C-alpha positions as CSV (number, residue, x, y, z in Angstrom):
1,M,-130.5,62.6,161.2
2,S,-127.5,61.5,162.1
3,A,-125.9,58.4,160.7
4,R,-126.0,56.5,164.3
5,A,-129.7,57.8,164.5
6,A,-130.6,56.9,160.8
7,T,-129.3,53.2,161.1
8,V,-130.9,52.8,164.9
9,A,-134.4,53.9,163.5
10,L,-133.9,51.5,160.8
11,V,-132.6,48.4,162.7
12,L,-135.5,49.4,165.6
13,Q,-138.4,49.3,163.0
14,L,-137.4,45.9,161.5
15,A,-137.3,45.1,165.0
16,L,-140.8,46.2,165.7
17,A,-142.0,44.8,163.0
18,G,-140.6,41.2,163.8
19,L,-142.1,41.7,167.4
20,A,-145.6,42.1,165.7
21,G,-145.2,39.2,163.4
22,A,-143.2,36.8,165.5
23,Q,-144.0,32.8,165.3
24,D,-143.0,30.3,167.2
25,A,-139.2,29.4,167.9
26,P,-138.2,27.5,164.4
27,A,-136.8,23.9,164.5
28,S,-133.5,23.0,165.0
29,V,-131.5,23.6,161.9
30,D,-128.6,21.4,163.4
31,A,-129.7,18.7,160.9
32,P,-129.4,18.9,157.0
33,P,-133.1,19.6,155.8
34,A,-134.8,16.7,153.5
35,W,-135.3,18.9,150.6
36,L,-131.7,19.3,150.2
37,G,-130.8,16.8,147.8
38,R,-133.5,18.1,145.4
39,V,-132.0,21.6,145.8
40,L,-128.2,21.1,145.1
41,P,-128.4,20.3,141.3
42,S,-129.9,24.2,140.9
43,I,-127.3,25.8,142.6
44,V,-124.4,26.9,140.6
45,K,-120.9,29.3,141.2
46,V,-120.8,32.5,139.2
47,Y,-117.7,33.7,138.1
48,G,-116.8,36.8,136.9
49,A,-114.4,40.0,136.5
50,G,-111.4,40.6,138.8
51,G,-109.4,43.8,140.0
52,F,-112.0,46.0,141.3
53,Q,-111.3,46.9,145.2
54,G,-113.6,45.2,147.5
55,V,-115.4,43.4,144.7
56,P,-115.3,39.5,145.2
57,A,-114.9,38.0,141.3
58,Y,-117.0,35.5,142.6
59,G,-120.3,34.6,143.8
60,T,-123.2,32.1,143.6
61,G,-126.2,31.7,141.4
62,V,-129.8,29.8,141.2
63,V,-131.4,28.3,138.1
64,V,-134.5,29.3,137.6
65,D,-135.3,27.9,134.2
66,E,-133.9,25.0,132.4
67,R,-133.0,27.1,129.2
68,G,-130.2,28.6,131.5
69,F,-131.6,31.3,132.9
70,V,-130.0,31.6,136.6
71,L,-130.9,34.5,138.9
72,T,-127.8,36.3,141.2
73,A,-127.1,39.5,142.7
74,W,-126.0,42.3,140.5
75,S,-122.0,43.2,141.2
76,I,-119.7,45.2,138.8
77,A,-117.5,42.1,138.5
78,L,-120.3,40.8,136.1
79,R,-119.6,43.4,133.6
80,T,-117.2,41.2,131.9
81,E,-117.0,39.0,128.3
82,A,-115.4,36.3,130.5
83,L,-118.6,35.5,132.7
84,K,-118.5,31.8,133.9
85,V,-120.8,29.7,135.9
86,V,-120.0,26.1,137.4
87,T,-122.9,23.9,137.3
88,H,-122.9,21.5,140.1
89,E,-121.4,18.7,138.3
90,G,-118.2,20.9,137.9
91,K,-118.9,22.4,134.6
92,R,-118.0,26.0,133.6
93,L,-120.5,27.7,131.0
94,P,-119.9,31.2,129.3
95,A,-122.8,33.1,130.4
96,V,-123.9,36.5,129.7
97,V,-125.9,39.3,131.6
98,W,-129.6,39.1,130.2
99,R,-131.2,41.3,132.6
100,A,-129.9,43.4,135.0
101,D,-131.6,45.9,138.1
102,P,-128.9,47.1,139.9
103,G,-131.1,49.3,141.6
104,L,-132.8,46.1,142.9
105,G,-129.6,44.7,143.6
106,V,-129.8,41.3,141.4
107,A,-129.4,40.1,137.5
108,L,-130.7,37.5,135.5
109,L,-127.9,35.5,133.3
110,K,-128.4,33.6,130.4
111,V,-126.1,30.5,130.1
112,S,-125.4,28.6,126.8
113,A,-125.3,25.0,127.7
114,P,-126.7,22.8,124.8
115,D,-125.3,19.7,126.2
116,A,-125.7,20.5,130.0
117,A,-128.9,19.0,131.7
118,L,-130.0,22.2,133.9
119,S,-132.2,21.8,136.8
120,A,-134.5,24.4,138.2
121,L,-135.8,25.8,141.0
122,R,-138.9,27.8,140.7
123,L,-139.3,31.4,142.7
124,G,-141.6,30.2,145.8
125,D,-144.0,32.7,147.5
126,S,-142.1,34.9,150.0
127,S,-145.2,36.4,151.5
128,R,-145.9,33.4,153.7
129,L,-142.8,34.0,155.7
130,R,-142.7,35.4,159.4
131,P,-140.6,36.3,161.6
132,G,-139.2,33.7,163.5
133,D,-139.6,31.3,160.6
134,A,-136.4,28.9,159.7
135,V,-134.9,29.8,156.5
136,W,-131.2,28.4,155.0
137,G,-128.8,29.8,152.6
138,L,-126.2,28.0,150.2
139,G,-123.7,29.5,148.9
140,N,-119.7,29.6,147.8
141,P,-118.1,31.6,150.9
142,F,-115.2,32.6,150.1
143,D,-114.4,30.8,146.9
144,V,-113.9,27.8,149.2
145,I,-115.8,25.6,146.2
146,Y,-114.2,25.3,142.7
147,G,-116.1,22.5,140.8
148,D,-118.4,19.7,141.8
149,E,-118.2,20.5,145.4
150,L,-121.2,21.0,147.4
151,P,-122.0,24.3,148.6
152,A,-122.0,25.6,152.0
153,L,-125.2,25.6,153.7
154,A,-126.1,27.7,156.6
155,G,-129.1,27.8,158.9
156,G,-131.1,30.4,160.7
157,C,-134.4,32.3,161.2
158,V,-135.9,35.3,159.7
159,T,-135.5,38.2,162.4
160,A,-137.6,40.6,160.3
161,I,-139.6,41.7,157.1
162,G,-139.8,45.2,156.3
163,S,-139.1,48.7,154.4
164,P,-136.3,50.3,155.5
165,R,-136.6,53.9,155.9
166,A,-134.8,56.2,153.4
167,Q,-132.0,57.4,155.8
168,G,-130.9,53.8,157.1
169,K,-130.8,52.7,153.1
170,E,-128.3,55.3,152.6
171,V,-126.2,54.7,156.0
172,L,-125.9,51.0,155.0
173,R,-125.7,51.5,151.2
174,L,-128.8,49.2,150.3
175,P,-129.6,49.1,146.3
176,E,-131.8,52.2,145.9
177,R,-135.1,50.5,144.3
178,L,-134.7,48.1,147.4
179,E,-138.2,48.5,149.4
180,R,-138.6,45.7,150.9
181,I,-136.2,43.1,152.7
182,I,-135.7,40.2,154.5
183,V,-133.2,40.2,157.4
184,T,-132.0,37.2,158.5
185,D,-129.3,35.8,161.2
186,V,-127.8,33.4,158.1
187,P,-124.4,34.3,157.9
188,S,-123.7,36.5,154.6
189,N,-119.8,36.3,153.4
190,P,-118.2,37.6,150.3
191,G,-119.3,35.1,147.5
192,T,-122.5,33.9,149.4
193,Q,-124.4,36.6,147.7
194,G,-126.9,35.6,145.0
195,G,-127.5,32.5,146.6
196,P,-130.6,31.4,147.7
197,L,-132.9,32.0,151.1
198,L,-135.0,28.7,151.3
199,D,-138.0,28.0,153.5
200,R,-138.4,25.2,155.7
201,D,-140.2,23.7,152.4
202,G,-136.9,24.6,150.1
203,Q,-138.9,26.8,148.5
204,L,-136.7,29.7,146.9
205,V,-138.4,32.6,148.9
206,G,-135.1,35.2,148.4
207,I,-131.8,35.8,146.6
208,T,-129.2,36.6,149.4
209,G,-128.1,40.2,149.1
210,R,-124.5,41.2,149.6
211,I,-123.3,42.3,152.7
212,V,-124.1,45.4,153.9
213,E,-122.2,47.4,156.9
214,S,-121.8,51.0,158.0
215,R,-118.5,52.1,159.5
216,Q,-120.3,54.8,160.9
217,T,-122.2,52.7,163.5
218,N,-120.6,49.5,163.2
219,T,-123.9,47.7,161.9
220,I,-123.8,44.4,159.8
221,I,-126.9,43.0,158.2
222,N,-128.0,40.1,156.2
223,F,-130.5,40.2,154.0
224,A,-132.0,38.3,150.6
225,I,-134.6,40.2,148.0
226,A,-138.1,38.7,148.5
227,S,-139.2,36.5,145.6
228,A,-142.0,38.5,145.5
229,D,-140.0,41.6,144.1
230,L,-137.8,39.3,141.3
231,V,-141.0,37.7,139.6
232,T,-141.2,40.5,137.2
233,L,-137.4,40.6,136.2
234,V,-137.4,36.6,135.8
235,Q,-140.5,36.1,133.7
236,E,-140.4,39.5,131.4
237,G,-136.4,38.0,131.2
238,I,-137.0,34.4,130.3
239,A,-139.8,35.7,127.8
240,A,-137.5,38.1,126.2
241,A,-135.6,37.1,123.0
242,K,-132.5,39.2,123.5
243,P,-130.3,40.7,126.3
244,R,-130.9,43.9,128.0
245,P,-127.9,43.8,130.4
246,E,-128.5,46.9,132.5
247,P,-131.1,50.1,132.1
248,P,-130.1,53.4,131.2
249,R,-129.8,55.3,134.3
250,P,-131.7,58.6,134.5
251,R,-129.8,62.0,134.8
252,Q,-130.0,62.8,138.7
253,P,-132.4,65.9,138.9
254,R,-130.3,69.4,139.9
255,G,-131.8,70.7,143.6
256,E,-130.7,72.0,146.7
257,G,-127.5,70.2,147.6
258,L,-126.8,68.9,144.6
259,G,-123.6,69.8,142.9
260,P,-123.2,70.8,139.0
261,E,-123.3,68.7,136.2
262,T,-119.9,67.5,135.7
263,G,-120.1,64.7,133.0
264,L,-118.9,61.7,134.6
265,R,-120.0,58.6,136.2
266,L,-118.2,57.1,139.5
267,Q,-118.3,53.3,139.8
268,R,-121.0,53.2,142.2
269,V,-120.7,49.8,142.9
270,H,-122.4,48.5,146.1
271,L,-120.1,47.5,148.7
272,A,-119.6,46.8,152.4
273,R,-117.4,49.9,152.3
274,P,-117.8,53.1,150.4
275,P,-116.2,52.6,147.2
276,M,-113.3,54.9,146.0
277,A,-113.9,57.2,143.5
278,Y,-112.8,55.9,140.5
279,V,-114.7,56.7,137.0
280,E,-116.6,54.8,135.2
281,T,-117.6,56.6,132.1
282,V,-116.9,60.2,130.5
283,I,-119.6,62.0,128.3
284,E,-117.7,63.5,125.5
285,G,-117.8,67.3,125.5
286,S,-118.9,67.5,129.4
287,P,-116.5,69.5,131.8
288,A,-115.0,66.4,132.9
289,D,-113.7,65.6,129.4
290,K,-112.5,69.1,129.0
291,A,-110.8,68.5,131.9
292,G,-108.9,65.4,130.5
293,L,-110.6,62.6,132.8
294,Q,-110.9,59.0,131.4
295,A,-112.5,56.3,132.5
296,D,-110.3,54.1,135.3
297,D,-109.2,57.5,136.7
298,L,-109.4,57.7,140.3
299,V,-110.3,61.1,141.5
300,F,-108.3,61.4,144.8
301,R,-108.2,65.3,145.4
302,I,-110.6,68.3,144.7
303,D,-109.5,71.5,145.7
304,A,-107.7,71.2,149.2
305,R,-110.0,68.3,150.1
306,T,-108.7,64.3,150.1
307,I,-111.2,62.5,148.4
308,R,-111.6,58.8,149.6
309,T,-115.1,57.6,148.6
310,C,-117.5,58.4,146.3
311,R,-119.8,59.8,149.2
312,D,-116.5,62.3,149.9
313,F,-116.8,63.2,146.1
314,D,-120.5,64.7,146.1
315,E,-120.2,66.1,149.5
316,A,-117.0,68.1,147.6
317,L,-119.6,68.8,144.7
318,A,-122.6,69.8,146.8
319,G,-123.1,73.4,147.0
320,R,-121.0,74.6,144.2
321,K,-122.3,76.2,141.0
322,A,-122.3,75.6,137.3
323,G,-119.3,76.9,136.0
324,E,-116.9,77.1,138.8
325,R,-113.2,76.4,138.8
326,L,-111.9,73.4,140.8
327,T,-108.8,71.8,140.8
328,Q,-108.7,67.9,141.0
329,G,-105.8,65.0,141.8
């Protein structure tokens, strides 16, 4: 199936789900909701590492437990010892990644806040959502707020709730284990990822995902990860005695269409556009190690093919045989 056909299939699938479960038109979202004052103290700004092309070093988070646990969207920018969270009062607090699930697209942070009074917003019931329901998002778009300024509020409605097909998931570069998404028309911008999706009662029904865009099909989708899929991560993380930042990634099985084992892992962060082929890690003694590749190297050519993205890298190796000699740049 072509990229355009796969994306059209995904959009149609979700649209049909929306038509099947559509409710009455939502109430006006022009006026601030009554619950806004209660929710605002639970919204924080998240600041991580910069320098990754296309990856904003800033985002949004939601305090989900008063002991300093913050739920946010997963990003490679969280991999830093200088991770900070800024509260609604403007206090800058150090944080660590306590639990991470890149396959789901979320992370649970632990904030060191001995003197800060944190207000938590518990996970709500996303199963109540139906297409047509009014929803709101809160976040820090384009890093326009730095201290105690209020986050931006954007209103809209649920357009669909469904499971994206595998082809559409690949084209739009959605997190690999994400089986259910809440599609909305609430605008998503750099910095709003990790912010809350709230229903008409102010319940936390989702976490805003990153911007997803297909340059092949000129398609952009605003989505959130349903709270029902986050319960286990949050509960197990809060109950844990120590952090477990990122689970080890299973070795990809070999099979038809896959290239040989190279011994390197690229920085495959989920971006609005496919990332460039930067090397993240190299296994000692592997073919990549013997070839002299190191972390932070950029692979820009294999044989006569120019490598612009991680996908180009995968395609260049597809069908190659183990032991085959390549030239790289």
